[in-house]
Structure formats: structure tokens, C-alpha cells
C-alpha positions, 0 to 999 in steps of 0.5 A: 637489272631487269626488264618487264617486271623480271629481275635478271641480276644485280649490280654488285661490287666485289664485297657484296659479290663475295658475300653472296657468292656471285660475280662482281659487276664492277660497281664498287661505289654503287650504281649511279645515274641509272636511267631506264625508260618508262612506259607510264607518263608522269601525269598518270602517276600524279 
């Protein structure tokens, strides 16, 4: 999870959180349908 090019955290299920010594975010099945607004138009990318 981040913004402006800065990583602020992770989406973690209980297994991954335990392995990393962090708290679970409740994303046991992984993150799905995560959409973030972009500042670059699609025409610039092609």
C-alpha cells in the first residue's frame, strides 16, 4: 500500500504476517480488484 512512490505497508494474510513478524491485514486470499487512480493517461504509455 503506498502513495506518491512511497511504500507505506503491505497486504498480508495471517501466514505471511506471521512469517514477517507483522500484523495481518485480513487479506488471506490475496488482494483482488485493487484499483488506484493513475496520473498518466493511457496514450502516454503506448
